[in-house]
N, C-alpha and C positions, 0 to 999 in steps of 0.2 A: 503494499500499500504506499509505503514512503518513496518508492522508486518512482511511480507514476507522477507524484506530487512534485518531487525534485525536478523530473524531466519537463513537467509543465511549467514550473517557475523558471528553468533555464532557458526555455523557449520564449515565454512571455515577457520576461523582465527586459531583455534587450529591445524587443519590439515598443515596450512602453517609453523606453528611453529615447529610441530613435524618432518617435512621434513628437515628444516634448522637449527634446534636447536644446533645440535652438530657442524655442520659446522661453525656457528657463532662464536663460542668460540675458534676456532683454529687460531693460529697466523702463518700465512704461511710465509716462508722466501724465498725471491727471490734473486738469485745471478746470475750476469752476469760477466764472466771472459774473459779477453782479452787474447785469445790464438793465436793471429796473429803472424806471423813469425817476428823475429827480423831483421830489416833492417836499413841501414843508413839514416838519422843520428840517432843514438841510443839515443841521449839526448833530442829527440822530441817525445812525446806521438804519438803511432800509431793509437789510437782509440779515437774517441769523441763519447760519449753516452749521449743522453738526454731522460730521462724517466718521464712519467707523466700519471696521471689519469684525469678524468673530473674535479675533485675537487682539486688535490694536484699536483703541479709541483715539481719534485725531483731535478730538476737542470740538467745542462750539466756538464760532467766530462771529462776531458782529461785523458786517461789512458794509462800507460805503460804496456808492456807485463807482463802477469799474475796478473795484478791488478784486483781486485773484486769490482764491484759496487753492493752493497746489500742493501735491505730495507725489512721491515716486513709489512704484511697487513692482515686484517681480511676481511671476505667475508660480504657484507651487506644482509639484510633481503630478498631482492628480487633477490639475486644472480646476480647482474649486475656489480660487481666489475671488473674493467678493468684497466690495467696499459700497456701502449704502449711506445716503445723506437724507437729512430732514431739513427741507428748505422752509423757512417761515418769513413771510413778507409782512412786516409791521402788523402782526396780528390780523391781517386782512385775509390771507390765504396761506395754505400749508400743504406740502407735498413730500412724501417719502419717494426716493428714487435710487437706482442702482447707478452709482458713478462709475464702477468698473466691475465687470463680470468677465472672468477669463475666457469662457466658451463663446461669449458674444463679442469681446473686444480685442482678442489676441490678434486677429487679422485686420479688422477694420481701423485699428489705431496704428498701424505700421507706417502709413503713408507720410505723415507729417512729424518726423523726428520721434516716433514711438509715442505720440501724444493723443490722448482723448480729451476733447475741449467741450466744455459745457458752458452755456449762457443762460442764466436765469432772467427772463423777460415778463412783461406784464400779462402775457397770455399763456406762459408755460415755460418749461425747460427744454432748451435746444440742444443738439448734439452736432459736432463737426470733427471730422478726422483730418482736415486740411485748413482750418481756420479761415475758410472762404465760403464753403457751402454749408448751410445750416438746415437742419430739420427738426421739427418739434417731435419730441420723443415722449414728454410727459406734460400734458395740459394741467393746469391748476384744478 
């Protein structure tokens, strides 16, 4: 019984590494930019953003217009890396969203310096992989 298990592990382990080997070495850059409209009072941050993963809490940040909340992450061996955020717009609107999910973002974030870029706007949260083309991913 031990022999078939050992053989299966010897065959499957290299296959798993060959699929994920390159992805494991990439340092992905996640950016979330406050593009909400400026409204009074202008001396108060318009966006509160709290991001975390299962293992790492990045903390909550109060953000003024055009500020960037950024961090780097690598994908784990099992491709289960996930960072999610809670965006709160001055107690008007609130939304949870996945800022980085390995199985979704490992390919689409390769184009622009390994970056996943998010823009929080008046009608929702937009994604870009090139900092040029934006698509709404999460409406408020």
